[in-house]
C-alpha positions, 0 to 999 in steps of 0.5 A: 627753288625745287625740293629734291632728294638723293639717297646716299650711302649714309641715308637720304639727303634733301635739298632745294635747287634753283636750276638754269636752262643753260649751264650756270656757275654753282653756289652751294648754300649752307643754312644755320642752326635754326633754319633749313634749305627753304630759308634761301628762297627770298635770296634766290630771286636776286641771283638769277645767273647761278645754279643754287643748291641749298641743303637741308643739313643732316637731321633737318627736313627729311635729311637723314641725321648723322650717325655720330650723336656728338658730331664735329663740323668735319662730320657734316663736311663728309656728308656735304662731300658725298652730296656734292659728289653725287650731284656731279658738282665739280666747281662751286662757291660755298656760302656758309651762314652762321653754323653753316660757316663752321661746316664750310670751314671744315669742308674747305680744309678736307676738300679744297679741290671742289671749291672756287671760293668760300663765303663765311656769312654771319659766321658762328665761331663755336665754343670748342675752346670754352670751359666745360660748363660754358660748352654744356650751357651752349649745348643745352640752350636751344634744343631743350627749349624747343623740346619744352616749349614746342615749336610755336612758342619757341619760334615766336620767341626766337625768330625776331632776334635773328633779324634786325630790330623792327624787321619786316613782319613777313620776314619774321614769319619766314624765319618762324616757318623754318623753325617749325620744321626743326627736329629735336634730334637734329637740332641737338646734334647741331647744338653739340657741334656748336658747343664743342667744335670751333671754326678756328680748329679748321681755319687757324690761318688764312684759307687756301682758297679765296674767301670773303667774310660778311655780316649784317651790321645789326647782327645780335647773334654773331656781332659785327665786331667779332666777325670783323676780328675774325676777318682780320685774324684770317687776313680776309676781306670783310663786307658789311650788309647794311640794315641787316641782322643775323639772317642778313640774307633775309633782311637784306637780300639785294645787298647780300646777293651783290656781295656774293655776286661780286665775290663769286663772279670772277671766280666762276666766270659768271655774268653779272647776276645780282639783279632786282627780281 
């Protein structure tokens, strides 16, 4: 995936793109709190029939942070809309992983016209309805450790938990490499959103566009039982990703790609495209 950069009114927005020589249906990929656009590179090999756009969320990579130091998912959705509008994306399936699922939910409510569908992958549901002490604990649980420990120690300790137990060392190294790119400022603002907002504020009932919920069956961050409960509450289809942890698209890219393709293909008119690289 090629690294690219746009200048929006709100500042630089960086992203990666896997383009196609012919017009191709578009998937937009939103990473989680400890990651960045580069984390989707392994999955991209399994989705050859799509144009893939993966952003570095505001405050990640070289993307300009949000002006709001205490942002909501709606603030991220506003930047997402500006980026997609600047790229001329008229119709897409939005894939939000973990914290990206909260951003996807907020975007769906505010800008449904650009969406053919939404995938909530290993979705974080947020702590906005928790007690203040719990919200403060969640807010300070990540960026303060990064600041105190440094990138190398933080990544070594945290990366294995995002994958299945006994995960591929190469995949662990991939997750660690993405964590080395974190900026404390952007990480802290994303942590504020996780702690003080919630997916339920945007999706209290079934969404207005087609949606799918998926989760790694060995996810230790957003446990499958919680994600299944979300799917039941929203009356949405649910799909397991076998032998996969929280970063299910890294642990099991073929199965993740097949789930995305099965969902997106009829919505976008794509040819069957989830293939072995």
